[in-house]
ROFISE-307257 format. One record per residue: x, y, z of N, C-alpha, C in turn. Coordinates in steps of 0.2 Angstrom, whole numbers, plus 5000, padded with zeros to 4 digits. Example, Ala and Ser with C-alpha at 12.3 -4.5 7.8 and 13.67 -1.06 7.14 Angstrom:
506649725039506249785039506649845039506449895035506849955036506450005039
REM end
This chain:
569654825598569154825592568654775593567954805593567354755594567154735587566654685587566454655581566054705577565754755580565454805576565954855572566454855574566954895571567254855565567254795565567454745560566954755555566354755556565754765552565854825548566054875552566154945549566654945543567254905545567854895541567554855534567154805536566954765530566454805525566254865528565654905524565054885528564754935531564154925535563654885531563654895525563154855520563454845514563954805514564354785508564054735504564254715498563954685493563754615496564154585500564054515503563454515508563454565512562954575517562254595513562254625508561654645504561354585501561754545498561554475495561154435500561554425506561354375511560654405514560654475515560054515518559454505514559554515507559054505502558754435503559154385503558954315503558554295509558854325515558454315521557754355521557754415518557154445518556654415514556754365510556254335506555854285510556254255515555954215520555254245524555354305524554754345527554154345524554254335517553654335512553254265514553554215515553154155516552954155523553254185527552954195535552354235534552254285530551654325529551154285526551354245521550854195519550454155524550854125529550454085534550154125539550354185541550054235546549354255543549354265536548754305533548254255530548554185529548154135526547454125529547454135535546754115539546254165537546354215534545854265531545354225526545754185522545454145516545254075518545754045522545653975524544953965528544854025532544354015537543754075535543754085528543254135526542554115527542154155529541454135530540954175525540754135520540354165515539654175518539154205514538454205516538254135516537754125521537454055522536754065524536354005523535754005526535553935528535053925532534753855533534453825527534653755527534253715522533553705525533053725522532353715524532053645523531553625527531353555527531053535521530853575516530653555509531153555504531753565506532353575501532853515502533053485496533553435496534253455498534453425504535153465506535653445502535653385498536153365493536253405487535653435485535653475479535453545479535353565485535053635486535653685485535453745482535953795481535753855485536153905486536053955490535554005487535554015481535054065477534354025476534253965478533653925476533053955480533253995485532654025489532654095487532154125484532154195483532154245489532554295488532654335494531954375496531554375491530954415493530454375497530554315499530154275503530554255510531154285510531554265517531254295523530754345522530454365528529954315531529754265526529254215529529654155532530254155531530654095533531054115539531454165539532054175543531854245548531954245554531854295558532354345558532254415560532754465559533154465566533854495565534254485571534054535576534454545581534254585587534254665584534654685579534654755578534054765572533754705569533254715565533454735558534154715556534454735550534454675545534754625548534954565544534454505546534454455542534054395544534554345547534254325553534554275557534454205554534954185550534954125545535154065549535254065556535454005559534853965562534253995561533653965562533053985558532553955558532053965553531353955557530753985555530153985558529953915558529653885564529453825564528653815562528653795555527953795552527953745547527353725544527353685538527453735532527953725528528053765522527653745516527053765516526653745511526753795505526553785499526553835494526153895495525553885499525053935500525453985505525753955510526153995515526654035511527054005507527654045504527354095499526754085497526554135492526154195496526154185503525854245507526354295508526154345513526554405514526654415521526354385526526454385533526854325536527354325539527654275543527254245549527354185550526954155555527454135561527454175566527954175572527654145578527054115578526754095584527154035587527353985583527753925584528453935587528754005586529454015587529853985582530453975583530953955578531253885580531553855574531953795575532653805572533153785576533853785574534053745568534553775564534653735558535053665560534953625555535353555555535753555549535653585544536053595538536053655535536653675532536753745529536953745522536753795518536953795511537353865511537853875507538353925507538353965500538454025500538554065493539154055491539254025485539854005482540154065477539854115477539954175472540654195473540854205480541454235482542054185483541754125487542254075489541954005487542453975483542153905481542053865487542553865492542453825499542953855504542853835510543353855515543353795521543753805525543753755531543053775535542853835534542153855538541553815534541553815528540953785525541153705525541653685525541753615525541553585532541653615537541553595544541053635547540653675544540053705546540153745553540753785552540953835558540553895558539853885559539453945558538953935564538653995566538153995571538353975577538153915580538353895587539153875587539353855581540053835580540553895578540253955578540654005575541254025579541254005585541854025589542453975587542353925584542853885581543353915577543053965573543453995567543854045571543654085576544054135580544554095584544354035587544853995591545453975587545353955581545853935576546353985575546154045574546554105573546954115579546554115585546854135591547454085593547354015592547853965593548453975589548353995582548854015578549354065581549054125584549454175587549754145594549354105597549754075603550354035601550254005595550853965593551454015591551254075589551754125587552154145594551754155599552054165606552454105608552254055608552653995610553253995606553153995600553753995595554354045596554154105598554554155599555054145606554754105611555054085617555454025615555253975613555653905612556153915606555953945600556453945595557053995596556754055600557254105602557854075607557654045612558154005616558553955613558253915608558653865605559153895600558953955597559453985592560054015596559854035603560454065607560854005609560653945610560953885612561353845607560953835602561253785596561453825590561353885589561553925584560953945580561054005575560454025572560353985566560753965562560753925556560353855557560553815562560153745562559453755564559353805569558653815571558253845566558553885561558153915555557953855551558353815549558253765545557753705548557853695554557353645557556653685558556653745559555953775559555653775552556053785547555853785540555553715538555953665540555653595538554953575542554953595548554353585552553753625549553953695547553453735544553053695537553553675533553353645527552953575528553153535533552753475535552153485537552053525542551453545545550953585541551353625536550853665531550553615527550853565524550553525520549953485524550153465530549753425534549053465535549153535537548553575538548153565531548353565525548053555519547653495518547853445521547553375520547153355527547153405532546853385538546153355537545953295540545353275539544753305544544953335549544453375553544753435557544453465561544553525564545153525568545153475572545653465577546453465574546453425569547053415566547353475562546853505559546953565556547253625561546853635566547053685571547753675574547853615576548453585579549053605574548953585568549453595563549553675562549053715562549053785561549453815568549353795573549753805580550453805579550653745576551353725575551653775570551253785564551453835559551553905562551153925566551253985570551853985574552053935577552653935581553253935576553253905570553853905566553853965562553354015562553454075559553954115563553954105570554454135574555154105573555254045572555854005571556154025564555654035559555954055553556154135552555654175554555654245552556154275558555954265564556454295569557054275569557254215569557954195568558254215562557954215556558254245550558454315551557954345555558054425556558554435560558754395565559354405569559954395565559954345561560554325557560654395552560154425549560254485546560554535550560254555555560354605560561154605562561354535563562054525566562554535560562354535554562854545549562854615547562454665548562354725546562654775551563054825549563354875553562954915557563054945562562654985566562255045562562555075558562355135555561755115550561655045548561155025543560654985547560654975553560154925556559454955556559355015557558755045557558355035550558755045545558555045538558454965536558854925538558854845537558254825541558154845547557554825551556854845547556754905545556154925542556054895535556554885531556454855525556254785525556554745530556254675531555554675532555254725535554554725537554154735530554554775525554254795519554154725515554654685516554554615513553954575515553854585522553254555525552654575521552554645520552054675517551954655510552454645507552454615500552154545500552354505505552054435506551354435508551154495511550454505513550054515507550254555502549954565495549954505491550554475491550554415487550054355489549854355495549354305497548754315493548554375491547954385487548054355480548754355477548754325471548654255471548854215476548754145477547954135477547654175481546954165482546554185475546754225471546454235465546454175460547054135460547054085456546954015459546954015465546853945469546253955473545653925471545053935474544853875480545153815480545053775485545453785491545153785497545553805503546153755504546053695503546553645504547153655499546953665493547553675488547853745489547553795492547853855494548253845500548153815505548553805510549253775508549153725504549753685502550153735497549753765493550153815488550553865492550253895497550653945502551153915505551253845506551753815510552353795505552253775499552753745495553253795494553153855493553753905492554353895497554153875503554653855508555253815507554953765502555553715499556053755496555953805493556453845489557053865494556853885500557353905505557853855508557653795506558053735508558753745506558853775499559553785496559953835500559653875504560053925508560553885513560453815514560953785518561653795516561753805509562453805507562553875505562153925507562253995506562254035512561854025516561754075522562254045528562754095530563254075535562954075542563254045547563054055554563254115556562954145561563054215563563854215567564254255564564954265566564854285574564454335575564354355582564154305587563754255585563554195589564154155589564454135584565054095584565654125590565754185590566154215594565954215601565254215602564954215609565054145612565154095607565254015609565954005608566454055608567154035607567353995602566953995596567153955590567454005585568054025587568454075584568654065577568854005575569053985569568453995564567853965565567353975561567154045560567154085565566954155565567454195560568154175561568654205556568454185549568254125548568154095541567654135538567054145542566554185539566654265538567054295542567254355541567754365535568154325534568654325528568254315522567754265522567354255516566954315514566654355519566354415518566854465515567454465518567954515516568154505508568254445506568454435500567854445495567254435497566654445492566654525491566754555497566754635496567354665494567854625492568454645489568854695494568854675500569154705505569754665509570154695512570754655516570654675523570654615527570654615534571254585537571754615540572354595542572254545547572754495548572654445554572754485560573154545560573254575567572554605569572154625564571454655566571054595569571054545566570654485568570854465575571554465576571854435583571554495588571554555586571354605591570654595593570254575587569554565588569354505593569754455592569754395596569854405603570454445604570654465611570154515615569854555611569354595614568754555616568554515611567854475613568054435619568654405618568854355624568854395631569054455631569154495637568454515639567954535635567354545636566954495639567054425637566754365640566954345646567654365648567954345655567554385660567254355665566954385671567254355677567454395682567754375688567154335692567354275694566954235698566854265705566254255707566054285714566454235719566654275725566954245730566554185734565854205734565454165737564754175735564254135737563554135734563254205736563454235741563154305743563254355738563854345734564054395729563654385722563354335722563054315715562454365714562454405708561954455707561254415705560754435707560054405705559954415697559654365694559554385687558954425686558954475682558454525681557754495679557254515680556554495679556154545678555554535676554954585674554754615681554854575686554654605693555054675694555754675692556054735693555854795690555454785685555154835681554554865685554154815689553654835692553654855700554354855702554454865709554454935711554654985706554755055708554155095704553855145707553255175705553355205698553855245697553955275690554055235685554455185686554655125681554055085680553755075685553055025684552555065681552455135681551955165677552155165669552855175668553055175661553055105658553155055662553154985660552354965658551954985663551254965661550955005655551155065654550955105648551255075642551855055642552155015636551854945635551654915640551354855639550654855636550254915638549654925635549754945628550154985626550355005619550454945614550854895617551054835613550354795612549954795618549354755617548954785612548854845612548354885607548654875600549254895599549554895592549554825589549754775593549654705590548954685588548554695593547854675593547454715587547654785586547354825581547654805574548254795573548654775568548354705565548354655569548054595566547354595565546954625570546254635569546054665563546354715561546254755554546454705549547054675549547254635543546754575542546454545548546054495547545354505546545154575546544454595546544254615539544654605534544554625527543954595524543754535526543154495523542454535526542554565532541954585535541754665532542254695528542154755526541654765520541554705517541054705511541454725505540954735500541254755493541754695491542254715488542754665485543254645491543154585493543554565499544354555497544454535491545154525489545454585488545154635485545354705484545554745491545054735496545154755502545854725506545954665504546454635507547154665504547154675498547754695494547854765497547354805497547454875500547754875507547454835511547654825518548454815518548654775514549454755514549754815511549554855505549854905502550054965506549454975510549555035514550155035519550354975521550954965525551654995522551654995516552355015513552455095514551955145513552055215515552155215522551855175526551855175534552655175535552955115532553655105534554155155531553955185525554355235522554255305526553755315529553655365534554155365540554155305543554655295548555355305546555555285540556255295538556455365538555955405536556155475535556055525542555755485547555555525552555755495559555955435559556055405566556655435569557155445565557755485568557755555568557255585566557255665566556655685571556155655571555555675576555655635582555255655587555255615593554955555593555155505596554755435596554155445598554055485604553355495607552955525603553155575599552755615594552455565589552855525586552655485581552155425584552355395589551955345592551255375594551255425598550555455599550155475594550555515589550155545583549855485579550255435578549955375574549455345577549455325583548955295587548355345587548355405588547755445588547455455581547855455576547555455569547255385568547555335570547155265569546555265573546555295579545955295583545355335580545555395578545055445575544755405569545155385565544955355558544455295559544655255565544255195565543555215569543655265574543055285577542555325573542755355568542255385563541755345560541955275560541555225556540855225560540855245566540255235569539655285567539955335563539355375560539355375553539655325550539555315542538955275540538555295536537855265534538055195531537555155532537655085529537755085521537455135518537555135511538155165508538655195513539255215511539855175513539855115510540355065512541055085510541155125504541755145502542055185507541655225511541955275516542155225522541855175524541955135529542755095528542755075522543455045520543955095520543855155517544355205518544655215525544055225529544255245536544655185539544455125538544855065540545555055538545655085531546355085528546755135531546455195533546855245536547055215543546655185547546855155553547355105552547355065547547855015546548555055545548555105540549155135539549455165545549055195549549355235555549555185560549155125561549355085567549955035565550155035558550754995556551355045557551255105556551855155558551855155565551355155569551455155577551755085579551555035576551854965578552554965577552854995571553555005570553955045575553555095577553955135582553955115589553455065591553455045598554055005600554354975595554954925596555554975598555755025595556255065596556155105602555555125603555355175609555355135615555155075615555155025621555855015623556354995618557054975619557355035622557155095621557555155624557155175631556655145632556255165639556555115644556755055642556955005647557755015649557955005655558655005656559054945653559654955652560054895649559954835653560054845659560054775664559454735663558854765661558254735660557954745653558254765649558054785642557754715639558154665638557854605635557254575639557254585646556754555649556154595648556154665648555654715646555354695639555754695634555554685628555154615627555454565630555154495630554454505633554454535638553754535642553254575638553554635634553054665630552854635624553254585621553154545616552554505617552654475624552054425626551454455626551454515629550754555630550554575623550954585618550754595612550354535608550654475610550354415607549654405610549554425616548854425619548354465615548654525613548154565608547954525602548554495599548354455593547954395594548054365600547554305601546754335602546754395605546054415606545754445600546154465595545854505589545354455586545454395584544854365580544254365584544254365591543654365594543254435594543654485594543454555592543054555586543354525581543154525574542454495573542454445578541754405578541154445579541254505582540754555584540454585577540854585572540654615565540054575563539854515565539254485563538654515566538754545572538154595575538154655571538654695570538654755567539354765564539354775558539954775554540454825557540354895559540854935561541054915568540754875572540954865579541654845581541954805577542654785578543054845577542954885572543354945570543254995576542655005579542555045584542955025590542954965592543354935598544054945597544254935591545054945590545255015590544755065587544855135587544955165594544455135598544455165605545055145609545255085607545955065611546555105608546555115602547055155599547055225602546455255602546455325604546655335611546455285616546655285622547355275623547655225620548355215620548755275618548555305613548855365610548855425615548355435619548355485624548755465630548755405632549155375638549855385637550055375630550755375628551055445629550655495630550955565631551255565638551055515642551355515649552055485649552255455644552955425643553455485641554055475644554555535643554855515636555055575632555355565625556055535627556255495622556855455623557355485616557055525612557555535606558055585608558755565606559255605608559455605616559155555619559355555626559855495628560155505633560755445635560455385636560755325634560555265636560455255643559855225645559755205652560155145654560555145659560955085661560655045666560455075672560255045678559555045679559355005685558655015687558555095690559055115693558955185696558855235690559255225685559255265679558455265676558255205675557555195673556955225678557055225684556655255689556655335689557255355688557255435688557155465681557155425676557055455669556355465668556155525667555455555666555155575672555455575678555255595684555455665684554955715686555055785687555355795694556055815693556455825700556355905702556455915708556455985710556956025706557556005704558056035701557756055694557456005691557256025684556656075684556256065689555656115690555956185691556456185695556756255697557056285690557356245686557656275680557156295675556556255675556056265670555756335672555556335678555256395681555656455680556256455682556756515681557056525674556956475670557256485663557956485663558256445668558956445669559256375666559856375664560256315662560756295667560856235669561356215674562056205671562456255672563156265670563656235674563556235681564056215685563856145688564356095687564156025689564656015695564956055699565356045704564956005710564356015711563955985716563455935713563655905707563155865704562955805708563355785713563255725717562555735721562455795722561855815726561155805723561255805716560655795712560455715712559855705711559555635710559955605704559955535704560355495699560055515692560455525687560355535680559955605678559955645684559655705683560055745677560655745678561155785674561055755666561055685667560955655660560355675656559855685660559155705657559155765655559555815657559455885656560055915652560455865650561055885645560955855639561255885633561255845627561855795627561655735625562255675625562755705620563355675621563855685616563755645610564155655605564155615599564255535601564755525604564955455606564355425610564055465615563455435618562955415615562755465609562255455605562355395601562955375598563055315594562955255598563255255604563155195609562455185610562055235611561355225612561055195606561155225600560855195594561055125593561655105594561855035593561554995598561455005604561154965609560454955608560155015605559455015604559254965598559654965593559554925587559654855589560154835593560354765594559754735598559454775603558954755608558254755604558254795599557554795595557454725592558054705589557954645584558254585588
REM end
């Protein structure tokens, strides 16, 4: 009897698991706070130069009437907006300001001081440290470094949780997150703030991903898909709740601290959340694992006999025992990402998957962080951007195990691409339509992002599945790191970031058609399986052309590896094994 069978006996999702799962899901809300906080912490309101005749300590944004801006500020390259990073080099006399024609012969002078519009935002890190004009890149760099922290954290905290246990790393991450969350709120300058945000980004992996693993290792195989998607919904709830904090807290430093302090509530989890029994068994800590299993059984009002537990321990002990190689020549090499790139068919599929991860991550975070640039009510845009994720996840719940993975992935990416590309033709006075198209793109890319996890797990063979998913996740973080810089292009033309994201999503959707469908296919085990899967063999072509089915397998050894597996429907037991492996590797 394996551990999954014990979970089934406990009830795949018994009362004990439901309570622990719900408590863990709450931690994803605070992680959403930190991942989305940059939208408001680094909000860039409208601004203009403080002119030579204005007092920089008392000047207000509206002190200069807009009907004379053409006498002061040059137009941008598109001739649409005023370039408020510089002003005409001239003596601003009352006579000149009462005129109608700008004097441009002397050129322009760059700004030395700025004044900001406080009607939307009281202040932000951008207004405090003047991260505009030539320093505009600092804003995008801060968000990019936050995502770099997420990447580093997923590697560091993931390895630490495997070595030292899920529970201690979860609480260590939580403490670090709270400490540096407060430090970011009191940071005296940009470097301290950005460094603190980098560490916070790393701890979101330690808190969210490690807690996520605890939850998945407590849930039975039949419920892992639902549990995995519902925890994402809690992240979306945290997305929307961020707007509630912003509505009531207008100072950016107070906002950063307010979004951090809820993490203190989870400190009490130390006496509630158990260590993963699966991890305890992997470390041969049998007594602690038995105690956790019996506690869950008592809470669920179920009985687990000692014989059953002894059988569990024997089975797990046998699985962990591996014969030692006779000499160094027999030691198998560790799987690496190069194994995925060594063979042509596997390399093609791997590169396509990597590109899909890059596009999905970059587009998802790019759209999430771009709500300020869409115009109208920025706070409402932000709430809608989070709300559209809920129907996206519900869509996956009802379709992911019914329709093909490739169908959902390609369809959603194409819908996102078309929705975002349409913005190129939307007139400037129809901003509501621009926002609508952006939200359609956000809904579709959220569903696509949720699909790419399971689709990738099924594409990679078992021997390199963790390596493949890890590499894909790293490529995804690169997309998230670049997203803030794409959003900077909105300063040139509002729809430009949406068009870039849309083009990438559309191309990714089309290229995904080259990937083979994995729904209801056997689990790929070896590199050879992965190389043959999706490759059109002569036997397959013959059967398709002649309309024949292969009934006689007496000479199956003459066919390429995995040909039979790919052209026959898997048995129920094979399908169950595949589903379990997929969910375990997904999370």
